[in-house]
LUMTINU-889941 format. One record per atom (N, C-alpha, C, O, CB): atom name; residue number from 1; x, y, z; residue in one letter. Coordinates in pm, whole numbers, plus 50000, padded with zeros to 5 digits. Glycine has a CB too. Example, Ala and Ser with C-alpha at 12.3 -4.5 7.8 and 13.67 -1.06 7.14 Angstrom:
<selums>
+-------+-----+-------+-------+-------+--------+
! atome ! num !     u !     v !     w ! residu !
+-------+-----+-------+-------+-------+--------+
!     N !   1 ! 51319 ! 49431 ! 50780 !      A !
!    CA !   1 ! 51230 ! 49550 ! 50780 !      A !
!     C !   1 ! 51320 ! 49670 ! 50780 !      A !
!     O !   1 ! 51424 ! 49668 ! 50846 !      A !
!    CB !   1 ! 51131 ! 49553 ! 50905 !      A !
!     N !   2 ! 51285 ! 49775 ! 50708 !      S !
!    CA !   2 ! 51367 ! 49894 ! 50714 !      S !
!     C !   2 ! 51290 ! 50003 ! 50787 !      S !
!     O !   2 ! 51341 ! 50114 ! 50804 !      S !
!    CB !   2 ! 51408 ! 49940 ! 50572 !      S !
+-------+-----+-------+-------+-------+--------+
</selums>
This chain:
<selums>
+-------+-----+-------+-------+-------+--------+
! atome ! num !     u !     v !     w ! residu !
+-------+-----+-------+-------+-------+--------+
!     N !   1 ! 48490 ! 51035 ! 49763 !      M !
!    CA !   1 ! 48514 ! 51004 ! 49613 !      M !
!     C !   1 ! 48651 ! 51040 ! 49556 !      M !
!     O !   1 ! 48695 ! 51155 ! 49549 !      M !
!    CB !   1 ! 48412 ! 51079 ! 49529 !      M !
!     N !   2 ! 48711 ! 50935 ! 49518 !      I !
!    CA !   2 ! 48842 ! 50969 ! 49452 !      I !
!     C !   2 ! 48831 ! 51029 ! 49324 !      I !
!     O !   2 ! 48748 ! 50993 ! 49241 !      I !
!    CB !   2 ! 48925 ! 50853 ! 49436 !      I !
!     N !   3 ! 48915 ! 51120 ! 49306 !      E !
!    CA !   3 ! 48920 ! 51200 ! 49161 !      E !
!     C !   3 ! 49054 ! 51133 ! 49097 !      E !
!     O !   3 ! 49167 ! 51155 ! 49142 !      E !
!    CB !   3 ! 48937 ! 51391 ! 49178 !      E !
!     N !   4 ! 49031 ! 51061 ! 48999 !      W !
!    CA !   4 ! 49139 ! 50986 ! 48941 !      W !
!     C !   4 ! 49224 ! 51071 ! 48845 !      W !
!     O !   4 ! 49168 ! 51142 ! 48761 !      W !
!    CB !   4 ! 49084 ! 50865 ! 48868 !      W !
!     N !   5 ! 49350 ! 51066 ! 48854 !      R !
!    CA !   5 ! 49436 ! 51153 ! 48756 !      R !
!     C !   5 ! 49443 ! 51053 ! 48629 !      R !
!     O !   5 ! 49450 ! 50930 ! 48634 !      R !
!    CB !   5 ! 49603 ! 51198 ! 48822 !      R !
!     N !   6 ! 49441 ! 51132 ! 48519 !      L !
!    CA !   6 ! 49441 ! 51060 ! 48382 !      L !
!     C !   6 ! 49584 ! 51012 ! 48364 !      L !
!     O !   6 ! 49604 ! 50902 ! 48312 !      L !
!    CB !   6 ! 49395 ! 51160 ! 48255 !      L !
!     N !   7 ! 49675 ! 51080 ! 48401 !      N !
!    CA !   7 ! 49820 ! 51057 ! 48374 !      N !
!     C !   7 ! 49891 ! 50938 ! 48446 !      N !
!     O !   7 ! 50005 ! 50905 ! 48413 !      N !
!    CB !   7 ! 49893 ! 51180 ! 48412 !      N !
!     N !   8 ! 49825 ! 50877 ! 48542 !      A !
!    CA !   8 ! 49887 ! 50769 ! 48609 !      A !
!     C !   8 ! 49793 ! 50656 ! 48636 !      A !
!     O !   8 ! 49679 ! 50686 ! 48672 !      A !
!    CB !   8 ! 49944 ! 50816 ! 48733 !      A !
!     N !   9 ! 49822 ! 50536 ! 48624 !      P !
!    CA !   9 ! 49741 ! 50415 ! 48632 !      P !
!     C !   9 ! 49682 ! 50417 ! 48803 !      P !
!     O !   9 ! 49743 ! 50455 ! 48903 !      P !
!    CB !   9 ! 49847 ! 50267 ! 48588 !      P !
!     N !  10 ! 49559 ! 50368 ! 48791 !      R !
!    CA !  10 ! 49502 ! 50363 ! 48937 !      R !
!     C !  10 ! 49564 ! 50290 ! 49035 !      R !
!     O !  10 ! 49552 ! 50318 ! 49154 !      R !
!    CB !  10 ! 49376 ! 50315 ! 48941 !      R !
!     N !  11 ! 49642 ! 50180 ! 48987 !      W !
!    CA !  11 ! 49723 ! 50115 ! 49112 !      W !
!     C !  11 ! 49829 ! 50206 ! 49173 !      W !
!     O !  11 ! 49853 ! 50211 ! 49293 !      W !
!    CB !  11 ! 49801 ! 49981 ! 49067 !      W !
!     N !  12 ! 49892 ! 50281 ! 49074 !      V !
!    CA !  12 ! 50001 ! 50368 ! 49138 !      V !
!     C !  12 ! 49913 ! 50466 ! 49218 !      V !
!     O !  12 ! 49946 ! 50478 ! 49336 !      V !
!    CB !  12 ! 50106 ! 50448 ! 49024 !      V !
!     N !  13 ! 49807 ! 50539 ! 49175 !      Q !
!    CA !  13 ! 49745 ! 50637 ! 49265 !      Q !
!     C !  13 ! 49710 ! 50577 ! 49406 !      Q !
!     O !  13 ! 49731 ! 50641 ! 49508 !      Q !
!    CB !  13 ! 49618 ! 50694 ! 49199 !      Q !
!     N !  14 ! 49659 ! 50460 ! 49406 !      I !
!    CA !  14 ! 49618 ! 50389 ! 49535 !      I !
!     C !  14 ! 49748 ! 50355 ! 49615 !      I !
!     O !  14 ! 49752 ! 50367 ! 49737 !      I !
!    CB !  14 ! 49532 ! 50251 ! 49502 !      I !
!     N !  15 ! 49843 ! 50315 ! 49547 !      A !
!    CA !  15 ! 49965 ! 50285 ! 49631 !      A !
!     C !  15 ! 50007 ! 50420 ! 49690 !      A !
!     O !  15 ! 50030 ! 50419 ! 49811 !      A !
!    CB !  15 ! 50088 ! 50216 ! 49544 !      A !
!     N !  16 ! 50022 ! 50535 ! 49624 !      E !
!    CA !  16 ! 50042 ! 50658 ! 49674 !      E !
!     C !  16 ! 49953 ! 50703 ! 49799 !      E !
!     O !  16 ! 49996 ! 50767 ! 49895 !      E !
!    CB !  16 ! 50025 ! 50744 ! 49566 !      E !
!     N !  17 ! 49825 ! 50660 ! 49782 !      I !
!    CA !  17 ! 49743 ! 50686 ! 49893 !      I !
!     C !  17 ! 49778 ! 50608 ! 50020 !      I !
!     O !  17 ! 49778 ! 50661 ! 50131 !      I !
!    CB !  17 ! 49607 ! 50661 ! 49855 !      I !
!     N !  18 ! 49802 ! 50497 ! 50002 !      L !
!    CA !  18 ! 49835 ! 50392 ! 50105 !      L !
!     C !  18 ! 49963 ! 50433 ! 50186 !      L !
!     O !  18 ! 49976 ! 50420 ! 50308 !      L !
!    CB !  18 ! 49858 ! 50249 ! 50034 !      L !
!     N !  19 ! 50057 ! 50486 ! 50097 !      K !
!    CA !  19 ! 50189 ! 50533 ! 50146 !      K !
!     C !  19 ! 50170 ! 50665 ! 50225 !      K !
!     O !  19 ! 50237 ! 50690 ! 50325 !      K !
!    CB !  19 ! 50292 ! 50554 ! 50024 !      K !
!     N !  20 ! 50080 ! 50744 ! 50177 !      A !
!    CA !  20 ! 50045 ! 50864 ! 50249 !      A !
!     C !  20 ! 49992 ! 50842 ! 50391 !      A !
!     O !  20 ! 50026 ! 50905 ! 50491 !      A !
!    CB !  20 ! 49944 ! 50939 ! 50172 !      A !
!     N !  21 ! 49888 ! 50723 ! 50384 !      R !
!    CA !  21 ! 49827 ! 50700 ! 50517 !      R !
!     C !  21 ! 49927 ! 50624 ! 50610 !      R !
!     O !  21 ! 49912 ! 50628 ! 50732 !      R !
!    CB !  21 ! 49691 ! 50617 ! 50502 !      R !
!     N !  22 ! 50017 ! 50564 ! 50560 !      I !
!    CA !  22 ! 50137 ! 50515 ! 50646 !      I !
!     C !  22 ! 50215 ! 50637 ! 50702 !      I !
!     O !  22 ! 50233 ! 50647 ! 50823 !      I !
!    CB !  22 ! 50239 ! 50422 ! 50557 !      I !
!     N !  23 ! 50259 ! 50726 ! 50618 !      A !
!    CA !  23 ! 50325 ! 50829 ! 50663 !      A !
!     C !  23 ! 50255 ! 50923 ! 50758 !      A !
!     O !  23 ! 50321 ! 50983 ! 50844 !      A !
!    CB !  23 ! 50368 ! 50891 ! 50559 !      A !
!     N !  24 ! 50125 ! 50938 ! 50746 !      D !
!    CA !  24 ! 50061 ! 51015 ! 50855 !      D !
!     C !  24 ! 50030 ! 50936 ! 50980 !      D !
!     O !  24 ! 49988 ! 50997 ! 51079 !      D !
!    CB !  24 ! 49935 ! 51074 ! 50806 !      D !
!     N !  25 ! 50047 ! 50803 ! 50984 !      G !
!    CA !  25 ! 50013 ! 50739 ! 51087 !      G !
!     C !  25 ! 49893 ! 50667 ! 51101 !      G !
!     O !  25 ! 49869 ! 50597 ! 51199 !      G !
!    CB !  25 ! 50021 ! 50812 ! 51168 !      G !
!     N !  26 ! 49802 ! 50684 ! 50987 !      T !
!    CA !  26 ! 49675 ! 50582 ! 50990 !      T !
!     C !  26 ! 49716 ! 50455 ! 50998 !      T !
!     O !  26 ! 49654 ! 50381 ! 51073 !      T !
!    CB !  26 ! 49582 ! 50587 ! 50869 !      T !
!     N !  27 ! 49819 ! 50408 ! 50929 !      Y !
!    CA !  27 ! 49845 ! 50269 ! 50929 !      Y !
!     C !  27 ! 50009 ! 50263 ! 50995 !      Y !
!     O !  27 ! 50110 ! 50275 ! 50925 !      Y !
!    CB !  27 ! 49824 ! 50202 ! 50762 !      Y !
!     N !  28 ! 50008 ! 50244 ! 51129 !      P !
!    CA !  28 ! 50147 ! 50222 ! 51197 !      P !
!     C !  28 ! 50210 ! 50108 ! 51163 !      P !
!     O !  28 ! 50149 ! 50016 ! 51108 !      P !
!    CB !  28 ! 50142 ! 50218 ! 51339 !      P !
!     N !  29 ! 50338 ! 50104 ! 51193 !      V !
!    CA !  29 ! 50433 ! 49984 ! 51158 !      V !
!     C !  29 ! 50376 ! 49854 ! 51229 !      V !
!     O !  29 ! 50345 ! 49849 ! 51348 !      V !
!    CB !  29 ! 50593 ! 50014 ! 51212 !      V !
!     N !  30 ! 50369 ! 49754 ! 51143 !      D !
!    CA !  30 ! 50301 ! 49631 ! 51176 !      D !
!     C !  30 ! 50173 ! 49620 ! 51180 !      D !
!     O !  30 ! 50122 ! 49514 ! 51215 !      D !
!    CB !  30 ! 50331 ! 49589 ! 51281 !      D !
!     N !  31 ! 50101 ! 49725 ! 51145 !      S !
!    CA !  31 ! 49945 ! 49716 ! 51145 !      S !
!     C !  31 ! 49914 ! 49661 ! 51014 !      S !
!     O !  31 ! 50001 ! 49664 ! 50927 !      S !
!    CB !  31 ! 49866 ! 49861 ! 51167 !      S !
!     N !  32 ! 49800 ! 49611 ! 50989 !      P !
!    CA !  32 ! 49751 ! 49538 ! 50865 !      P !
!     C !  32 ! 49706 ! 49660 ! 50768 !      P !
!     O !  32 ! 49655 ! 49767 ! 50799 !      P !
!    CB !  32 ! 49619 ! 49425 ! 50900 !      P !
!     N !  33 ! 49737 ! 49614 ! 50655 !      L !
!    CA !  33 ! 49699 ! 49721 ! 50530 !      L !
!     C !  33 ! 49549 ! 49667 ! 50496 !      L !
!     O !  33 ! 49513 ! 49563 ! 50550 !      L !
!    CB !  33 ! 49818 ! 49710 ! 50372 !      L !
!     N !  34 ! 49475 ! 49724 ! 50424 !      P !
!    CA !  34 ! 49360 ! 49681 ! 50368 !      P !
!     C !  34 ! 49371 ! 49556 ! 50293 !      P !
!     O !  34 ! 49481 ! 49538 ! 50241 !      P !
!    CB !  34 ! 49310 ! 49777 ! 50290 !      P !
!     N !  35 ! 49289 ! 49473 ! 50276 !      S !
!    CA !  35 ! 49308 ! 49346 ! 50207 !      S !
!     C !  35 ! 49258 ! 49375 ! 50059 !      S !
!     O !  35 ! 49195 ! 49479 ! 50036 !      S !
!    CB !  35 ! 49223 ! 49222 ! 50283 !      S !
!     N !  36 ! 49284 ! 49293 ! 49969 !      E !
!    CA !  36 ! 49243 ! 49300 ! 49821 !      E !
!     C !  36 ! 49083 ! 49334 ! 49824 !      E !
!     O !  36 ! 49031 ! 49424 ! 49760 !      E !
!    CB !  36 ! 49277 ! 49146 ! 49737 !      E !
!     N !  37 ! 49031 ! 49262 ! 49893 !      H !
!    CA !  37 ! 48877 ! 49285 ! 49891 !      H !
!     C !  37 ! 48838 ! 49429 ! 49940 !      H !
!     O !  37 ! 48745 ! 49493 ! 49889 !      H !
!    CB !  37 ! 48802 ! 49176 ! 49986 !      H !
!     N !  38 ! 48913 ! 49474 ! 50041 !      Q !
!    CA !  38 ! 48886 ! 49595 ! 50101 !      Q !
!     C !  38 ! 48918 ! 49717 ! 50001 !      Q !
!     O !  38 ! 48849 ! 49818 ! 49988 !      Q !
!    CB !  38 ! 48967 ! 49602 ! 50231 !      Q !
!     N !  39 ! 49032 ! 49686 ! 49935 !      L !
!    CA !  39 ! 49065 ! 49797 ! 49842 !      L !
!     C !  39 ! 48965 ! 49799 ! 49714 !      L !
!     O !  39 ! 48937 ! 49904 ! 49656 !      L !
!    CB !  39 ! 49219 ! 49782 ! 49794 !      L !
!     N !  40 ! 48915 ! 49676 ! 49677 !      V !
!    CA !  40 ! 48817 ! 49664 ! 49571 !      V !
!     C !  40 ! 48701 ! 49767 ! 49634 !      V !
!     O !  40 ! 48676 ! 49874 ! 49578 !      V !
!    CB !  40 ! 48764 ! 49494 ! 49543 !      V !
!     N !  41 ! 48648 ! 49732 ! 49731 !      Q !
!    CA !  41 ! 48540 ! 49813 ! 49787 !      Q !
!     C !  41 ! 48555 ! 49958 ! 49809 !      Q !
!     O !  41 ! 48462 ! 50032 ! 49777 !      Q !
!    CB !  41 ! 48506 ! 49762 ! 49904 !      Q !
!     N !  42 ! 48656 ! 50004 ! 49858 !      E !
!    CA !  42 ! 48683 ! 50133 ! 49888 !      E !
!     C !  42 ! 48708 ! 50220 ! 49749 !      E !
!     O !  42 ! 48654 ! 50329 ! 49727 !      E !
!    CB !  42 ! 48804 ! 50132 ! 49987 !      E !
!     N !  43 ! 48787 ! 50163 ! 49672 !      F !
!    CA !  43 ! 48830 ! 50221 ! 49527 !      F !
!     C !  43 ! 48760 ! 50196 ! 49416 !      F !
!     O !  43 ! 48774 ! 50271 ! 49319 !      F !
!    CB !  43 ! 48949 ! 50180 ! 49487 !      F !
!     N !  44 ! 48681 ! 50096 ! 49413 !      G !
!    CA !  44 ! 48596 ! 50044 ! 49315 !      G !
!     C !  44 ! 48685 ! 50016 ! 49194 !      G !
!     O !  44 ! 48665 ! 50059 ! 49081 !      G !
!    CB !  44 ! 48479 ! 50140 ! 49284 !      G !
!     N !  45 ! 48790 ! 49934 ! 49236 !      V !
!    CA !  45 ! 48888 ! 49883 ! 49118 !      V !
!     C !  45 ! 48855 ! 49731 ! 49105 !      V !
!     O !  45 ! 48770 ! 49678 ! 49177 !      V !
!    CB !  45 ! 49063 ! 49906 ! 49155 !      V !
!     N !  46 ! 48929 ! 49662 ! 49006 !      A !
!    CA !  46 ! 48930 ! 49518 ! 48999 !      A !
!     C !  46 ! 49010 ! 49448 ! 49094 !      A !
!     O !  46 ! 49104 ! 49513 ! 49139 !      A !
!    CB !  46 ! 48969 ! 49477 ! 48876 !      A !
!     N !  47 ! 48994 ! 49318 ! 49138 !      R !
!    CA !  47 ! 49080 ! 49254 ! 49224 !      R !
!     C !  47 ! 49225 ! 49248 ! 49182 !      R !
!     O !  47 ! 49315 ! 49243 ! 49265 !      R !
!    CB !  47 ! 49032 ! 49128 ! 49245 !      R !
!     N !  48 ! 49245 ! 49247 ! 49048 !      G !
!    CA !  48 ! 49384 ! 49220 ! 48991 !      G !
!     C !  48 ! 49450 ! 49361 ! 49020 !      G !
!     O !  48 ! 49571 ! 49361 ! 49045 !      G !
!    CB !  48 ! 49385 ! 49173 ! 48819 !      G !
!     N !  49 ! 49387 ! 49473 ! 49018 !      T !
!    CA !  49 ! 49435 ! 49600 ! 49049 !      T !
!     C !  49 ! 49466 ! 49616 ! 49195 !      T !
!     O !  49 ! 49572 ! 49671 ! 49225 !      T !
!    CB !  49 ! 49341 ! 49698 ! 49006 !      T !
!     N !  50 ! 49399 ! 49581 ! 49273 !      A !
!    CA !  50 ! 49415 ! 49564 ! 49430 !      A !
!     C !  50 ! 49524 ! 49490 ! 49450 !      A !
!     O !  50 ! 49612 ! 49536 ! 49523 !      A !
!    CB !  50 ! 49300 ! 49498 ! 49505 !      A !
!     N !  51 ! 49539 ! 49367 ! 49393 !      R !
!    CA !  51 ! 49656 ! 49280 ! 49417 !      R !
!     C !  51 ! 49791 ! 49350 ! 49369 !      R !
!     O !  51 ! 49893 ! 49324 ! 49433 !      R !
!    CB !  51 ! 49635 ! 49142 ! 49340 !      R !
!     N !  52 ! 49798 ! 49426 ! 49274 !      K !
!    CA !  52 ! 49905 ! 49483 ! 49218 !      K !
!     C !  52 ! 49954 ! 49578 ! 49319 !      K !
!     O !  52 ! 50070 ! 49579 ! 49358 !      K !
!    CB !  52 ! 49874 ! 49544 ! 49087 !      K !
!     N !  53 ! 49856 ! 49662 ! 49365 !      V !
!    CA !  53 ! 49889 ! 49775 ! 49461 !      V !
!     C !  53 ! 49981 ! 49698 ! 49578 !      V !
!     O !  53 ! 50095 ! 49738 ! 49597 !      V !
!    CB !  53 ! 49739 ! 49853 ! 49527 !      V !
!     N !  54 ! 49931 ! 49593 ! 49651 !      L !
!    CA !  54 ! 49981 ! 49523 ! 49753 !      L !
!     C !  54 ! 50127 ! 49474 ! 49713 !      L !
!     O !  54 ! 50225 ! 49486 ! 49786 !      L !
!    CB !  54 ! 49885 ! 49413 ! 49787 !      L !
!     N !  55 ! 50126 ! 49424 ! 49602 !      V !
!    CA !  55 ! 50254 ! 49356 ! 49539 !      V !
!     C !  55 ! 50353 ! 49479 ! 49535 !      V !
!     O !  55 ! 50469 ! 49470 ! 49577 !      V !
!    CB !  55 ! 50226 ! 49283 ! 49375 !      V !
!     N !  56 ! 50309 ! 49573 ! 49489 !      R !
!    CA !  56 ! 50407 ! 49686 ! 49452 !      R !
!     C !  56 ! 50464 ! 49741 ! 49598 !      R !
!     O !  56 ! 50582 ! 49770 ! 49617 !      R !
!    CB !  56 ! 50325 ! 49816 ! 49357 !      R !
!     N !  57 ! 50367 ! 49751 ! 49692 !      L !
!    CA !  57 ! 50413 ! 49800 ! 49823 !      L !
!     C !  57 ! 50509 ! 49715 ! 49894 !      L !
!     O !  57 ! 50595 ! 49766 ! 49966 !      L !
!    CB !  57 ! 50302 ! 49819 ! 49909 !      L !
!     N !  58 ! 50497 ! 49559 ! 49873 !      R !
!    CA !  58 ! 50583 ! 49464 ! 49915 !      R !
!     C !  58 ! 50717 ! 49497 ! 49841 !      R !
!     O !  58 ! 50817 ! 49526 ! 49906 !      R !
!    CB !  58 ! 50526 ! 49322 ! 49887 !      R !
!     N !  59 ! 50716 ! 49493 ! 49724 !      E !
!    CA !  59 ! 50841 ! 49509 ! 49634 !      E !
!     C !  59 ! 50930 ! 49631 ! 49687 !      E !
!     O !  59 ! 51052 ! 49622 ! 49691 !      E !
!    CB !  59 ! 50794 ! 49536 ! 49475 !      E !
!     N !  60 ! 50865 ! 49738 ! 49723 !      E !
!    CA !  60 ! 50911 ! 49871 ! 49756 !      E !
!     C !  60 ! 50972 ! 49854 ! 49901 !      E !
!     O !  60 ! 51053 ! 49939 ! 49940 !      E !
!    CB !  60 ! 50790 ! 49982 ! 49748 !      E !
!     N !  61 ! 50938 ! 49755 ! 49977 !      G !
!    CA !  61 ! 50994 ! 49748 ! 50097 !      G !
!     C !  61 ! 50901 ! 49831 ! 50216 !      G !
!     O !  61 ! 50946 ! 49860 ! 50327 !      G !
!    CB !  61 ! 51139 ! 49803 ! 50076 !      G !
!     N !  62 ! 50760 ! 49862 ! 50167 !      V !
!    CA !  62 ! 50680 ! 49961 ! 50254 !      V !
!     C !  62 ! 50600 ! 49860 ! 50321 !      V !
!     O !  62 ! 50550 ! 49900 ! 50426 !      V !
!    CB !  62 ! 50588 ! 50081 ! 50173 !      V !
!     N !  63 ! 50573 ! 49734 ! 50285 !      A !
!    CA !  63 ! 50504 ! 49642 ! 50334 !      A !
!     C !  63 ! 50549 ! 49505 ! 50318 !      A !
!     O !  63 ! 50616 ! 49473 ! 50219 !      A !
!    CB !  63 ! 50392 ! 49657 ! 50291 !      A !
!     N !  64 ! 50515 ! 49417 ! 50415 !      Y !
!    CA !  64 ! 50534 ! 49271 ! 50414 !      Y !
!     C !  64 ! 50425 ! 49167 ! 50427 !      Y !
!     O !  64 ! 50327 ! 49197 ! 50494 !      Y !
!    CB !  64 ! 50615 ! 49245 ! 50510 !      Y !
!     N !  65 ! 50432 ! 49062 ! 50376 !      A !
!    CA !  65 ! 50306 ! 48957 ! 50383 !      A !
!     C !  65 ! 50326 ! 48865 ! 50481 !      A !
!     O !  65 ! 50441 ! 48829 ! 50506 !      A !
!    CB !  65 ! 50280 ! 48875 ! 50253 !      A !
!     N !  66 ! 50236 ! 48823 ! 50537 !      V !
!    CA !  66 ! 50233 ! 48710 ! 50635 !      V !
!     C !  66 ! 50126 ! 48611 ! 50579 !      V !
!     O !  66 ! 50007 ! 48639 ! 50571 !      V !
!    CB !  66 ! 50195 ! 48760 ! 50790 !      V !
!     N !  67 ! 50178 ! 48499 ! 50542 !      R !
!    CA !  67 ! 50079 ! 48400 ! 50476 !      R !
!     C !  67 ! 49955 ! 48381 ! 50564 !      R !
!     O !  67 ! 49960 ! 48373 ! 50686 !      R !
!    CB !  67 ! 50146 ! 48256 ! 50452 !      R !
!     N !  68 ! 49842 ! 48375 ! 50489 !      G !
!    CA !  68 ! 49723 ! 48348 ! 50569 !      G !
!     C !  68 ! 49666 ! 48469 ! 50668 !      G !
!     O !  68 ! 49555 ! 48463 ! 50720 !      G !
!    CB !  68 ! 49757 ! 48224 ! 50653 !      G !
!     N !  69 ! 49745 ! 48561 ! 50685 !      L !
!    CA !  69 ! 49715 ! 48692 ! 50765 !      L !
!     C !  69 ! 49695 ! 48811 ! 50680 !      L !
!     O !  69 ! 49596 ! 48881 ! 50703 !      L !
!    CB !  69 ! 49829 ! 48726 ! 50860 !      L !
!     N !  70 ! 49768 ! 48838 ! 50596 !      G !
!    CA !  70 ! 49750 ! 48954 ! 50518 !      G !
!     C !  70 ! 49888 ! 49048 ! 50486 !      G !
!     O !  70 ! 50001 ! 48999 ! 50496 !      G !
!    CB !  70 ! 49644 ! 49035 ! 50594 !      G !
!     N !  71 ! 49869 ! 49161 ! 50454 !      T !
!    CA !  71 ! 49990 ! 49242 ! 50415 !      T !
!     C !  71 ! 49994 ! 49361 ! 50536 !      T !
!     O !  71 ! 49892 ! 49423 ! 50565 !      T !
!    CB !  71 ! 49973 ! 49311 ! 50247 !      T !
!     N !  72 ! 50119 ! 49382 ! 50598 !      F !
!    CA !  72 ! 50127 ! 49459 ! 50690 !      F !
!     C !  72 ! 50240 ! 49574 ! 50652 !      F !
!     O !  72 ! 50316 ! 49570 ! 50555 !      F !
!    CB !  72 ! 50149 ! 49379 ! 50807 !      F !
!     N !  73 ! 50229 ! 49684 ! 50757 !      V !
!    CA !  73 ! 50319 ! 49800 ! 50717 !      V !
!     C !  73 ! 50464 ! 49753 ! 50775 !      V !
!     O !  73 ! 50479 ! 49708 ! 50888 !      V !
!    CB !  73 ! 50263 ! 49956 ! 50785 !      V !
!     N !  74 ! 50563 ! 49768 ! 50685 !      A !
!    CA !  74 ! 50703 ! 49727 ! 50740 !      A !
!     C !  74 ! 50761 ! 49847 ! 50805 !      A !
!     O !  74 ! 50717 ! 49960 ! 50783 !      A !
!    CB !  74 ! 50805 ! 49673 ! 50623 !      A !
!     N !  75 ! 50866 ! 49820 ! 50890 !      A !
!    CA !  75 ! 50937 ! 49938 ! 50956 !      A !
!     C !  75 ! 51005 ! 50006 ! 50849 !      A !
!     O !  75 ! 51033 ! 49949 ! 50744 !      A !
!    CB !  75 ! 51039 ! 49898 ! 51069 !      A !
!     N !  76 ! 51038 ! 50142 ! 50875 !      P !
!    CA !  76 ! 51113 ! 50198 ! 50779 !      P !
!     C !  76 ! 51256 ! 50157 ! 50771 !      P !
!     O !  76 ! 51323 ! 50133 ! 50872 !      P !
!    CB !  76 ! 51104 ! 50329 ! 50794 !      P !
!     N !  77 ! 51298 ! 50149 ! 50662 !      K !
!    CA !  77 ! 51459 ! 50107 ! 50665 !      K !
!     C !  77 ! 51547 ! 50224 ! 50705 !      K !
!     O !  77 ! 51519 ! 50341 ! 50677 !      K !
!    CB !  77 ! 51515 ! 50056 ! 50513 !      K !
!     N !  78 ! 51661 ! 50183 ! 50776 !      P !
!    CA !  78 ! 51742 ! 50286 ! 50831 !      P !
!     C !  78 ! 51812 ! 50353 ! 50722 !      P !
!     O !  78 ! 51859 ! 50284 ! 50631 !      P !
!    CB !  78 ! 51837 ! 50234 ! 50931 !      P !
!     N !  79 ! 51825 ! 50495 ! 50719 !      K !
!    CA !  79 ! 51903 ! 50554 ! 50624 !      K !
!     C !  79 ! 52041 ! 50544 ! 50648 !      K !
!     O !  79 ! 52083 ! 50562 ! 50762 !      K !
!    CB !  79 ! 51869 ! 50680 ! 50611 !      K !
!     N !  80 ! 52133 ! 50514 ! 50538 !      P !
!    CA !  80 ! 52271 ! 50496 ! 50563 !      P !
!     C !  80 ! 52331 ! 50627 ! 50599 !      P !
!     O !  80 ! 52302 ! 50736 ! 50549 !      P !
!    CB !  80 ! 52339 ! 50435 ! 50446 !      P !
!     N !  81 ! 52428 ! 50600 ! 50703 !      T !
!    CA !  81 ! 52506 ! 50732 ! 50756 !      T !
!     C !  81 ! 52636 ! 50739 ! 50686 !      T !
!     O !  81 ! 52702 ! 50638 ! 50660 !      T !
!    CB !  81 ! 52536 ! 50731 ! 50922 !      T !
!     N !  82 ! 52674 ! 50862 ! 50654 !      S !
!    CA !  82 ! 52803 ! 50879 ! 50591 !      S !
!     C !  82 ! 52902 ! 50913 ! 50693 !      S !
!     O !  82 ! 52884 ! 50991 ! 50787 !      S !
!    CB !  82 ! 52801 ! 50983 ! 50485 !      S !
!     N !  83 ! 53004 ! 50849 ! 50666 !      E !
!    CA !  83 ! 53126 ! 50872 ! 50770 !      E !
!     C !  83 ! 53234 ! 50950 ! 50732 !      E !
!     O !  83 ! 53327 ! 50968 ! 50811 !      E !
!    CB !  83 ! 53190 ! 50751 ! 50807 !      E !
+-------+-----+-------+-------+-------+--------+
</selums>
């Protein structure tokens, strides 16, 4: 059971959870992230909230979408090197 923080929207908290799962290898690069429906089931949130989570992860470059297949974990962006 999730203990929601009162100082952050649920979609932000769910995005943080998914990013932590990506970081710990639960969701490796190019693996599918949970669908909107799966997020609704796991976290007990509205579909719009689940959609917002996936949109935000795509906007942040953490994930990418493949039409008709879902949302997948993106490869980490290379860090710029200083010369």
